[in-house]
N, C-alpha and C positions, 0 to 999 in steps of 0.2 A: 321373645321366642320361648316356647314351652319347655318344661324340663325334659319331656320325652324327645322333643326335636333336638335339644342340646345334647342329650345322651347319644342319639343316633349320629349326630354330627361328629362327636368325639370318637365314637366307635368306628365310624367309616374312615376316619383319618389315621387310624393306627397302622403303622408300617409292619406288615407281616413278614416273618421269615418264610423261606420256601415251603417248609412243611405246614406252617400255619396258614399260608395262602391257600393251600389245597383244602385244609380243614374248614376255613372260613367260607371259601367258595362252595364247598359241599353243603354247609349249613344254609347258605343263601339259596342255593338251587333246590335243595331237598324240601325246604319249608316255604318255597315260593308259591305263586298262584297256581302253576301247573308244572308237573315234573314227570314226564313219561316219554315213551318212544314217539308218541304222536304229538306231544306239545310240551315245550319248556318255556315258561314265561313268568314275568313278575310285574305287578302294578304297584308303584310306590309314589308318594308325594315328595320324597326326599331325594334331591339330586345326587347327594353323596352316596346314598344306597344304590341308586341307579347306576352310577359310575362304577361302583365296586362290583355290582352284578355283571356288568359288561366285561370288566377285567377278569372275573372268574370264568366266564364263558370263553374268553380268548385264551386263558391259561389252560383250560381243560380240553379245548377242541382245536386250538390253533387258528380259530376264525372269529371274526367279530359278530356280535348280535345286532339285531335290528332295534334301534331305539327311536321312539316317537313320543312327542308330548301331546297329551290329550287336551281338548278344549277346556276341561275342568282343572287343568294345571297338574295332572299326574304324569308320571313317566311310565310308558308301556315298553317293556323290553321283551323281545320274542326271538327265539331261535327257530327260524323258519325252515332251514335246510334239514331234511331227514337224516342225511349222513352225518351232519354236524351233531344232531341230537344223539345218535347212536355212538359217536366218538366220545361224547361226554359221559354217557352211561358206561361205556366200556372202560374209559380211563378211571372211573370211580369204582369199577368192579361190581356193577349192579345188574340185577336181573331186569332185562328190558321189558318183561311182561308186567312187573310190579316193583319198580325201583324203590318204592316207599315201604316195602314189606318189612325190611329190617335195616337198621342203621349199620353200615359197613364200618366197623371199628378199625379196619386196615387203613382207612383214610385219616385216622387220627394217630399219626405215627409216634408222636412224643407226648409227654405229659402236658406241655404247653398247648398242644393242639385241641385239647378238650375245651379250654377257654375260647379258643378261636372258633371252634365249631358252634359253641353256645352263642358267641357274638354274631356269627352269620345267621343263626336261627332267629335271634332277636331282631336283627335288622330286617329280616324277611317278614316276620309275622308277630313281632312283639310290640308291646307298648307299656308305658309306666305312667302312673298318675303323679301329678305335682305333689311332693311330700308336704307342702303347706296345706293341702286340702285333705289328702287321705294317703294311706299306705296300700298300694296295689300295683303289682307288676304281673303281666300275663303274656302268654303265647297262644295265639289262635292257630292250633295245629291242623294241617290239611286233612288228616284222616285219623280214624280211631286206632288203626294198627300202629301208625307212626307215633301217636300220642302215648300208647303203651310203651313203645320202645324208648321214647324220650323221657318218660317218667323214670324208667329204670336207669337211664344214663345220669339222671340227677343224683342218684346214689353215689356216684363218683365224687360229687361235691358235698356230700352229706346234707343234701337239701331234699325236702319232701313237699312238692307242690300239691295243692288241692286241685280237684278236677271237677269241671262242670261242662255244660253244653249250651251253646248259644246259636240259635238259628241252624240247628243240626250240625254245628261245627264244634269239635272238642276244644276245650279251653283248659290250659294249665295255668294256675295263678298262685301268687303268694300274697298274703295279707300281713305277715309278720315283718316288721321293719328290719329286724336282724337278718332274715332270709333275703329280703330285697337288697340290703346292703351287700351281703355275700354274693348274690347273683351279679350285681353291678360290678363288684370287685373282680369276680372270676372272668367276666367279659372284658376286663381291661379298662373300664371307664373310671379311671382314677380321679379325675376332676369332678365328675358327677357323684362319685362315691363320697368325696369330701363335702360337696355341697349338700348331699342328702343327709349326712351325719350332722352337719352344721345346722340345717333346718330342723332336724329332729331335736337337737339340744335346745334350740330356741323355743320350739313348741313345748318341750317338757318344762322349761323354766316358766314359760307363759302360763301353762296349765297349773303348775304349782302355785304361782302367784294368784291366779284366779281362784283356785280352791281356798287359799288362805284368805283372800278378800271376801269370798262368799261366806267362809266360816266366821270371820270377824263381823261381817254385816249381820249374819244370823244372830250372833251373840249380842250385838248392839240392839237389834230389834227385840230380842227376848228381854234384854235389860230395860228397855223403854216400856215394854208391856208390863213387866213386873213392877217397875217404879210407879207407873200410872195406877195399877191396881192397888198398890200399897197406899198411895196418896189418897185415892178415892175412899179406901176403907177408913183411913184416919180422919178425913174430912167428915165422913158420915158420923163417926164417933163424936167428933168435936161439935157438929151442928145438932146433934140429938141429946146426948147426955154429958158432953164435955170430956176433954182429954183427962181431966182429973179423976174420971170414973174408972179408968183402966189401972191395973196394978202399977205401983210406984216404979218398979224397975223397968217398965216399958215406956214410961212417959217421955223420958229424954229422947229415946230413939224415935218415938212418934213425932216429936217436935222437930228433931233434926231432919227427918224425912220431909216434913212440910216445908221447912226452910230451904231444902236442897232437892227439888223435884227432878233436876236434870242428872243427878248422880246415880251411878249403879249402886245396888245394895252394899256391895263390898267396899265401895269408895266412901261409905259413911263411917267406917271404922275409926279413922283418925280424928273425926269430929266429936267422938263421944268421950266423956270424961272417964268412963269406966273402960278398962281394958277387956276386950272381947275377942274371941276367935271368930273366924268366918262362920263356922257352923253354929256358934253361940248366937251370933247376930241374926243369922237366918232363922234360927229357932224362935228368937224373940219376935221377929217380924211376922212369923207364921201365927204366933199367939195373938198379935195385934189384929191380923186379918181374921182370925177365928173369932175374936171378940166382936168385931164388926159384923161378921156373918151371923153370930148368935143374936146380936142386937136387932138386925134386920128381921130375923125369924120371929123374935119376940114381938116386934112392932106389928108384923103382918098378922100374927095370931090375935093381938089385941084389937086390930081393926076388923077382924071377922066377927 
């Protein structure tokens, strides 16, 4: 089961208090497929969400909604009776001409109701990406006006969603893992909240390990390239004029490098009879390489 489906299952099973039941139901209906005097409906693939929507309709109108399962495996819930639709709008204190014009905060009676309303909205139009893959939580809001109202409501949670549009539908979304954590927490998804944080910690550790491995691999690669270049330079000197031709203080280092081609430059330090610092060793190795380079240049000029 996907992370999004698990979260919706968890949220749909939360036992609401009386005030939060109204707030959650309000969020479900307001952000559903249709919410007006002429049509109130929701299409969802989640049976828990469908059941909660039906409960909300019964709570707000005193009558049940029509529930049908589509051939594609979705649940279609419709309030077919016009009087029932008007009862719902009146119970929620909404303008029948445009019930989505403004969020009626009177339906969020207590502080706990804001989380319940957010929960209902997410169950109706929200989704979240598996945190193993990416950090993304979004709400596909039914109208531009409602989107603006909803954005302002997030201020109550100190959250700032980004906004875009997909197929002419306004979308509010979060990419910050911290804001997604907070949103899930405000909705009451405690188990999903802990799973999200656990996944994030594991990802962070894995990323740090990968960065460290990449860094060490890059260092190892540079060490091999450097050691190979040094050995080639010394071999060129040996095969042309002999190692005895280089300054006396460089000869031991040149021979140690030839005898230990697999070691990094720094690892040669303990093998030398003379005590050198890292910078001193690197300086002497550069002098050897420069000697070889000058020798090649001289040879090429003589050949001309």
